[in-house]
One Martini backbone bead per residue (centre of mass of N, CA, C, O) as a GRO file, in nm:
protein
  100
    1MET     BB    1   5.436  11.839  11.095
    2LEU     BB    2   5.404  11.694  11.414
    3ALA     BB    3   5.307  11.336  11.497
    4GLY     BB    4   5.475  11.171  11.678
    5ASN     BB    5   5.624  10.958  11.419
    6SER     BB    6   5.535  11.212  11.234
    7ALA     BB    7   5.558  11.381  10.912
    8ILE     BB    8   5.380  11.664  10.777
    9THR     BB    9   5.342  11.764  10.431
   10GLN     BB   10   5.398  11.972  10.148
   11GLU     BB   11   5.405  11.901   9.785
   12GLN     BB   12   5.553  11.886   9.461
   13ARG     BB   13   5.446  11.649   9.192
   14ASP     BB   14   5.434  11.776   8.931
   15GLU     BB   15   5.075  11.773   8.892
   16TRP     BB   16   5.095  11.737   9.215
   17GLU     BB   17   4.945  11.803   9.514
   18MET     BB   18   5.090  11.716   9.829
   19VAL     BB   19   5.024  11.500  10.104
   20VAL     BB   20   5.276  11.395  10.347
   21CYS     BB   21   5.373  11.101  10.531
   22TYR     BB   22   5.642  11.054  10.758
   23ASP     BB   23   5.879  10.868  10.901
   24LEU     BB   24   6.106  10.968  11.137
   25LYS     BB   25   6.303  10.720  11.147
   26SER     BB   26   6.309  10.623  10.823
   27GLY     BB   27   6.165  10.826  10.593
   28GLN     BB   28   5.914  10.692  10.514
   29GLU     BB   29   5.633  10.656  10.348
   30ARG     BB   30   5.298  10.622  10.459
   31TRP     BB   31   5.136  10.863  10.313
   32SER     BB   32   4.907  11.000  10.053
   33HIS     BB   33   4.781  11.304   9.904
   34ARG     BB   34   4.604  11.417   9.601
   35ASP     BB   35   4.613  11.703   9.375
   36ARG     BB   36   4.535  11.825   9.049
   37VAL     BB   37   4.786  12.059   9.084
   38ARG     BB   38   4.970  12.355   8.954
   39PHE     BB   39   5.177  12.599   9.103
   40ASP     BB   40   5.372  12.863   8.892
   41GLN     BB   41   5.329  13.205   8.952
   42MET     BB   42   5.585  13.222   9.133
   43PRO     BB   43   5.911  13.315   9.228
   44ALA     BB   44   5.920  13.091   9.478
   45GLY     BB   45   5.772  12.861   9.337
   46VAL     BB   46   5.630  12.561   9.354
   47GLY     BB   47   5.350  12.507   9.522
   48PRO     BB   48   5.293  12.467   9.835
   49ARG     BB   49   5.303  12.695  10.156
   50ALA     BB   50   5.153  12.549  10.376
   51THR     BB   51   5.091  12.440  10.693
   52PRO     BB   52   4.989  12.194  10.853
   53THR     BB   53   4.705  12.091  11.051
   54ILE     BB   54   4.656  11.952  11.383
   55VAL     BB   55   4.347  11.787  11.503
   56GLU     BB   56   4.378  11.530  11.652
   57ASP     BB   57   4.264  11.310  11.378
   58ARG     BB   58   4.342  11.568  11.193
   59VAL     BB   59   4.417  11.706  10.865
   60TYR     BB   60   4.497  12.038  10.755
   61THR     BB   61   4.491  12.179  10.420
   62LEU     BB   62   4.650  12.439  10.202
   63GLY     BB   63   4.661  12.524   9.889
   64ALA     BB   64   4.764  12.743   9.637
   65THR     BB   65   4.454  12.724   9.495
   66GLY     BB   66   4.242  12.654   9.754
   67ILE     BB   67   4.270  12.369   9.873
   68LEU     BB   68   4.072  12.220  10.127
   69ASN     BB   69   4.174  11.973  10.361
   70CYS     BB   70   4.047  11.668  10.518
   71LEU     BB   71   4.231  11.431  10.713
   72GLU     BB   72   4.341  11.135  10.814
   73LEU     BB   73   4.608  11.083  11.012
   74GLU     BB   74   4.672  10.764  10.975
   75THR     BB   75   4.589  10.748  10.633
   76GLY     BB   76   4.485  11.010  10.446
   77GLU     BB   77   4.199  11.011  10.429
   78GLY     BB   78   3.934  11.160  10.294
   79ILE     BB   79   3.674  11.368  10.422
   80TRP     BB   80   3.727  11.663  10.293
   81SER     BB   81   3.667  11.917  10.024
   82LYS     BB   82   3.770  12.255   9.926
   83ASP     BB   83   3.718  12.546   9.717
   84ILE     BB   84   3.762  12.864   9.828
   85ILE     BB   85   3.737  13.019   9.563
   86ARG     BB   86   3.505  12.889   9.401
   87ASP     BB   87   3.285  12.848   9.636
   88ASN     BB   88   3.302  13.193   9.673
   89ASN     BB   89   3.340  13.363   9.421
   90ALA     BB   90   3.646  13.435   9.411
   91LYS     BB   91   3.938  13.630   9.413
   92ALA     BB   92   4.255  13.604   9.381
   93ALA     BB   93   4.537  13.678   9.478
   94PRO     BB   94   4.839  13.726   9.334
   95TRP     BB   95   4.952  13.480   9.538
   96TRP     BB   96   4.707  13.352   9.630
   97VAL     BB   97   4.774  13.081   9.852
   98SER     BB   98   4.890  13.155  10.198
   99GLY     BB   99   4.891  12.959  10.505
  100SER     BB  100   4.958  12.899  10.884
   0.00000   0.00000   0.00000
């Protein structure tokens, strides 16, 4: 997702599901947020599959295991986080969570 001179995406780094903001001009990482989860139960590969959503000064992300984050756009600081599967006593679909 693009916002100004930033590109925000989700990726898997070892045991961490990451939300990462990159500078569009330099390609350098500006900030990152991480959750200690690794989803590797799909034939499509490991990690999150949903596109971040930006509304005003907030970034909303949904990880493959159901972690929903709200982050500050400029800094990546966490505002709140919910586990939508656990918090709702729900059973995940066979593909777990993927939505954009």
